[in-house]
C-alpha positions as CSV (number, residue, x, y, z in Angstrom):
1,M,-26.7,12.8,-125.4
2,T,-29.5,10.8,-127.0
3,G,-29.1,9.8,-129.9
4,G,-25.3,10.6,-130.2
5,C,-21.7,9.6,-130.1
6,V,-20.4,10.4,-126.8
7,L,-16.5,10.9,-126.5
8,V,-15.0,10.1,-123.0
9,V,-11.3,11.2,-122.2
10,D,-9.7,11.0,-119.7
11,D,-5.8,11.4,-118.2
12,G,-5.3,7.8,-118.8
13,I,-7.3,4.3,-117.5
14,A,-5.4,2.9,-113.4
15,T,-8.3,1.0,-112.7
16,G,-10.9,2.2,-115.2
17,G,-13.2,3.0,-112.1
18,T,-14.2,7.2,-113.5
19,A,-14.1,6.5,-117.0
20,R,-16.5,3.3,-116.3
21,H,-18.7,6.1,-114.8
22,A,-18.5,8.2,-117.2
23,C,-19.5,5.9,-119.7
24,A,-22.2,4.3,-117.9
25,F,-23.9,8.2,-117.7
26,A,-23.4,8.6,-120.8
27,S,-25.4,5.2,-121.8
28,R,-28.0,5.9,-119.7
29,A,-28.6,9.6,-120.7
30,G,-29.0,7.8,-124.8
31,A,-26.1,7.8,-126.3
32,D,-25.7,5.6,-129.3
33,R,-22.2,4.8,-128.9
34,V,-19.6,5.6,-125.9
35,V,-16.1,5.8,-126.9
36,V,-13.0,6.0,-124.4
37,G,-10.0,7.9,-125.5
38,V,-6.7,7.6,-123.1
39,P,-3.3,8.5,-123.8
40,V,-2.2,5.4,-121.2
41,G,-3.3,2.3,-119.8
42,P,-2.8,-1.0,-118.9
43,A,-2.3,-4.0,-121.1
44,D,-6.1,-4.9,-120.3
45,A,-7.6,-1.3,-120.5
46,E,-9.9,-2.4,-123.6
47,H,-10.9,-5.6,-122.2
48,R,-11.5,-3.8,-118.8
49,L,-14.0,-1.1,-120.0
50,A,-15.6,-3.3,-123.3
51,D,-19.1,-3.9,-120.7
52,V,-19.4,-0.2,-121.1
53,A,-18.6,1.4,-124.0
54,D,-18.3,0.9,-127.7
55,D,-15.1,1.7,-128.6
56,V,-11.9,2.0,-126.6
57,V,-8.5,3.6,-127.5
58,V,-5.0,3.3,-125.3
59,L,-2.0,5.0,-127.7
60,V,0.1,3.6,-125.4
61,H,0.4,0.9,-122.8
62,P,3.9,0.8,-121.1
63,A,5.3,-2.6,-120.6
64,E,5.7,-2.8,-116.9
65,F,2.6,-0.5,-116.4
66,L,2.2,1.1,-112.8
67,S,0.2,4.2,-112.9
68,V,-0.7,6.7,-114.9
69,S,1.8,9.6,-113.7
70,Q,4.3,7.6,-115.2
71,A,3.6,8.3,-118.2
72,Y,3.6,12.4,-117.9
73,E,6.7,14.4,-117.3
74,D,4.4,16.9,-114.9
75,F,1.4,15.3,-113.7
76,S,1.1,18.1,-111.2
77,V,-3.1,18.6,-109.7
78,L,-4.4,21.7,-111.2
79,D,-7.0,23.8,-109.5
80,D,-10.5,24.6,-110.6
81,D,-9.6,28.2,-111.5
82,T,-6.7,27.1,-113.7
83,A,-8.7,24.3,-115.3
84,M,-11.5,27.1,-115.9
85,A,-9.1,28.9,-117.2
86,A,-8.0,26.6,-120.1
87,V,-11.3,25.5,-121.2
88,S,-12.5,29.5,-121.7
89,M,-9.2,30.4,-123.5
90,S,-10.2,26.9,-125.9
91,V,-13.9,28.0,-125.7
92,A,-12.6,31.4,-126.9
93,D,-10.3,30.2,-129.9
94,G,-13.5,28.2,-131.2
């Protein structure tokens, strides 16, 4: 990560805790720039992460944000094997 730009991507921001820790890790690892990208989050998501990310991109701010899951038709938990299979397919597709 040293000298590079790190893109932190998550399924959404609720409290911002997960993204905050990922950004802090990237900064400690030497990233020159840290950018967060999520599909959904509260209206103040950018403000919540401004001290740990150089830029925060949130595609949708629901008027009544209650949770990340409200933005998804299916927010089922993936088991590790399913997640790793998806990553492997993505890598194989290049």
